[in-house]
C-alpha positions in Angstrom: 0.3 0.1 0.0 1.4 3.3 -1.1 1.3 6.5 0.8 -1.7 7.8 -1.3 -3.2 4.6 0.4 -3.4 3.4 -2.8 -2.9 -1.0 -3.7 0.2 -1.3 -5.6 0.1 -5.5 -6.6 2.4 -6.6 -8.7 1.0 -10.2 -8.0 -0.2 -12.7 -7.7 -3.3 -11.7 -8.2 -6.5 -12.3 -9.1 -10.1 -11.4 -9.2 -13.1 -12.2 -6.8 -15.4 -14.4 -8.5 -18.0 -16.4 -7.2 -17.9 -15.3 -3.6 -15.8 -16.7 -0.8 -14.8 -14.6 1.9 -11.5 -17.0 2.2 -10.9 -16.8 -1.1 -6.6 -15.7 -1.7 -5.2 -15.9 -5.3 -1.5 -16.4 -3.2 -0.3 -20.1 -3.1 1.5 -18.8 -0.4 -0.8 -17.3 1.6 -3.2 -20.7 1.6 -2.0 -22.2 5.0 -3.2 -19.3 7.0 -4.9 -17.0 4.0 -3.7 -14.1 6.0 -4.5 -12.0 3.0 -7.5 -13.3 2.2 -10.6 -11.2 1.2 -12.3 -10.7 4.3 -9.0 -10.2 6.2 -8.3 -7.3 4.2 -9.6 -4.6 6.6 -7.3 -5.8 9.0 -4.2 -5.6 6.7 -4.9 -2.6 5.5 -5.0 -1.7 9.3 -1.3 -3.0 10.1 0.2 -1.1 7.0 -0.8 1.6 8.8 0.9 0.4 11.7 4.0 -0.2 10.0 3.8 3.5 8.3 3.2 4.8 11.5 6.3 2.7 12.7 8.7 4.1 10.5 7.4 7.9 10.4 7.9 7.8 14.6 11.4 6.5 13.8 12.3 9.4 11.5 10.6 11.0 14.2 8.0 12.5 12.2 5.3 12.1 14.6 4.6 10.5 17.9 3.0 7.8 19.6 -0.2 9.3 20.2 -0.4 11.0 16.6 0.4 7.1 15.3 -2.6 5.5 17.8 -4.9 8.3 16.5 -4.2 7.4 12.7 -5.2 3.9 13.5 -8.1 4.7 15.2 -9.5 7.1 12.6 -8.7 4.1 9.7 -11.6 1.7 11.7 -13.8 5.0 11.4 -13.4 6.0 7.8 -13.3 2.5 7.0 -16.7 1.5 8.7 -18.0 5.0 7.1 -17.2 4.2 3.4 -17.9 0.6 3.5 -21.8 2.0 4.8 -21.6 4.1 1.5 -20.9 1.7 -0.8 -22.9 -1.4 0.5 -26.0 1.6 1.1 -25.3 2.2 -3.1 -24.6 -0.9 -4.5 -27.8 -2.3 -3.3 -29.9 0.7 -4.3 -31.0 1.1 -0.6 -32.4 4.3 0.9 -30.7 4.1 4.2 -28.4 1.6 5.3 -29.5 -1.9 6.8 -26.6 -4.1 8.3 -28.5 -6.8 9.0 -30.0 -6.6 5.7 -26.4 -6.7 3.9 -24.9 -9.2 6.4 -27.6 -11.7 5.4 -26.5 -10.9 1.7 -23.0 -11.1 2.4 -23.9 -15.0 4.4 -26.1 -16.3 1.4 -23.6 -15.3 -1.5 -20.8 -17.1 0.7 -23.1 -20.3 0.9 -24.1 -20.5 -2.9 -21.0 -18.7 -4.6 -22.6 -16.6 -6.1 -20.5 -14.2 -8.8 -19.6 -11.0 -6.3 -20.1 -9.1 -9.5 -23.4 -10.0 -11.4 -25.5 -10.6 -8.5 -25.2 -6.5 -7.8 -26.5 -6.0 -11.3 -29.3 -8.3 -11.2 -30.7 -7.3 -8.4 -31.0 -3.9 -10.2 -33.3 -5.4 -12.3 -35.5 -6.4 -9.2 -39.0 -4.7 -9.3 -39.2 -2.8 -5.7 -43.7 -4.5 -6.1 -44.4 -6.6 -2.8 -47.0 -8.4 -4.7 -44.7 -10.1 -6.8 -45.8 -14.3 -6.8 -42.9 -16.0 -4.1 -42.6 -18.5 -7.2 -41.6 -15.7 -9.6 -39.3 -13.3 -7.2 -36.1 -14.8 -8.3 -36.4 -14.7 -11.9 -34.3 -11.7 -12.2 -31.4 -13.5 -10.1 -31.7 -17.0 -12.3 -28.2 -16.3 -14.2 -26.3 -16.1 -10.5 -28.4 -18.6 -8.7 -27.0 -21.6 -10.2 -27.9 -25.3 -8.9 -29.5 -24.4 -5.6 -32.0 -26.6 -4.0 -35.6 -26.2 -2.2 -33.7 -25.0 0.9 -31.6 -22.4 -0.4 -34.2 -21.1 -2.3 -36.6 -20.1 0.1 -33.3 -18.5 2.2 -33.0 -16.4 -1.0 -37.0 -16.0 -1.6 -36.9 -14.7 2.4 -34.2 -12.5 1.8 -35.3 -11.1 -1.4 -38.8 -9.8 -0.2 -37.4 -8.2 2.7 -34.9 -6.1 0.3 -38.1 -5.5 -2.3 -39.8 -4.2 0.8 -36.5 -2.3 1.8 -36.8 -0.3 -1.6 -40.2 0.3 -2.5 -39.8 2.6 0.6 -37.2 4.5 -1.1 -39.9 6.4 -3.5 -37.1 6.3 -6.5 -38.7 4.6 -9.8 -37.4 1.6 -11.1 -35.6 2.5 -13.8 -34.0 5.6 -11.7 -32.7 3.0 -9.1 -30.7 0.8 -11.3 -28.9 3.5 -12.8 -28.2 4.5 -9.2 -26.6 1.2 -8.0 -24.4 1.0 -11.4 -23.4 4.7 -11.2 -22.6 4.1 -7.6 -25.5 6.2 -5.8 -24.4 9.7 -7.1 -27.0 11.8 -7.2 -25.9 14.9 -9.7 -24.5 11.6 -12.1 -27.8 9.8 -12.1 -29.4 12.4 -13.0 -27.0 13.8 -15.8 -27.1 10.4 -17.1 -30.9 10.5 -17.4 -30.9 13.4 -19.3 -28.5 11.8 -21.6 -30.6 8.7 -21.7 -33.2 10.9 -23.2 -31.8 12.6 -25.8 -30.6 9.4 -27.1 -34.1 8.4 -27.8 -34.0 11.3 -30.2 -30.5 11.4 -31.4 -28.4 8.4 -31.8 -24.6 8.9 -33.0 -22.1 5.9 -33.5 -19.9 8.0 -30.9 -22.3 7.1 -28.0 -22.1 3.5 -28.8 -18.2 3.9 -28.6 -17.8 5.3 -25.5 -17.1 3.0 -22.4 -20.4 2.0 -20.3 -20.0 5.1 -17.6 -21.3 2.1 -15.3 -18.9 -0.8 -15.7 -16.0 -0.5 -13.2 -14.0 -3.7 -12.2 -12.2 -4.1 -8.6 -9.2 -6.2 -8.3 -10.2 -7.5 -5.4 -6.6 -9.3 -4.3 -4.8 -6.4 -2.8 -0.7 -6.6 -2.5 -0.2 -9.7 -0.5 3.7 -10.8 0.3 4.0 -14.9 1.4 6.8 -16.6 3.4 9.5 -15.2 1.4 9.3 -11.6 2.0 7.1 -12.3 4.8 5.7 -9.9 7.0 5.7 -11.1 10.7 9.4 -10.2 11.8 8.3 -6.8 12.7 7.0 -5.9 16.3 3.6 -4.3 15.6 1.7 -7.5 13.5 0.4 -8.4 16.5 -1.8 -5.1 16.6 -5.4 -5.3 17.1 -7.9 -4.5 14.2 -10.3 -1.8 15.2 -13.9 -3.0 15.3 -15.2 -3.8 11.7 -17.7 -5.4 12.1 -19.7 -5.7 8.7 -17.4 -6.9 5.9 -17.4 -10.2 8.6 -17.1 -13.2 7.4 -13.7 -12.9 8.4 -11.3 -15.8 9.3 -10.6 -16.5 12.6 
C-alpha cells in the first residue's frame, strides 16, 4: 500500500468471482489465508501500523498521533463501507442486517460477486410479486441451488423489495443509481443523456465506455513466506471493530 493509500499489486493477483470470504490468489498465503478477501480490512490497518512505526522512527510523528491515525482508519473504513454497500444495493438507508445476510447467502451458494449486484438492479420494487416469480431476475447467478436455499433467497429478497419500495425511487432510476454507485447528480445527468439519446443517437455514443462499468481487483498486495511480514513487532496490533465485512477468517 502506497503513502496515498493505494494498493500496489505486482502479483500474484486475481479477481473475486464466486464469492468466497477466504479467497486468496496467492498460493503462499493458502495455509493461514492472512491476506484473504475477508481479512483485507485488518491488513489495511496492519499496513498503516507499519507506516506509522517508520514515521515515529524518523521522527515525524509521536505515539499519540500514530494511535490516532490507526483509530481513524477503523472509523473511516466503516463510514465508506456503509456508503458503498448502501449505494450498490440501491437502499434508501444503510441496513446492516440485510447486507450481512446477503453476504452470508452469497458465500453459501458461491454467487458471483459482481453479477449479483447487477441482477439485483433488475428487481422490481413491487411487494405483490408471487413467491415463485421472485427469483427470476436472479436466475443467472443462482445456479444449482436446492429448495432450502431457494427459500432462503426468497425470504431475503422479500425483505429487500420491501426496503427499496420505501425509497420512492422509480425502478429504472434505481437501476442507474446502483450502476453508477449512487451519485445523485451523476444519476440525473445520465438520465438526461438517455432521454436525449432516444431522440438522436450517434455512433460515438456507442463507442464510449459504459459509465457504470467498473472492475475491482480484490486481490490487494500480498506477500508470502519469502517476503514475510511476521518479523515486525507491530504485526500483532489489534484491528478496530470492523463488523460488517464480517465473514472474516478467524
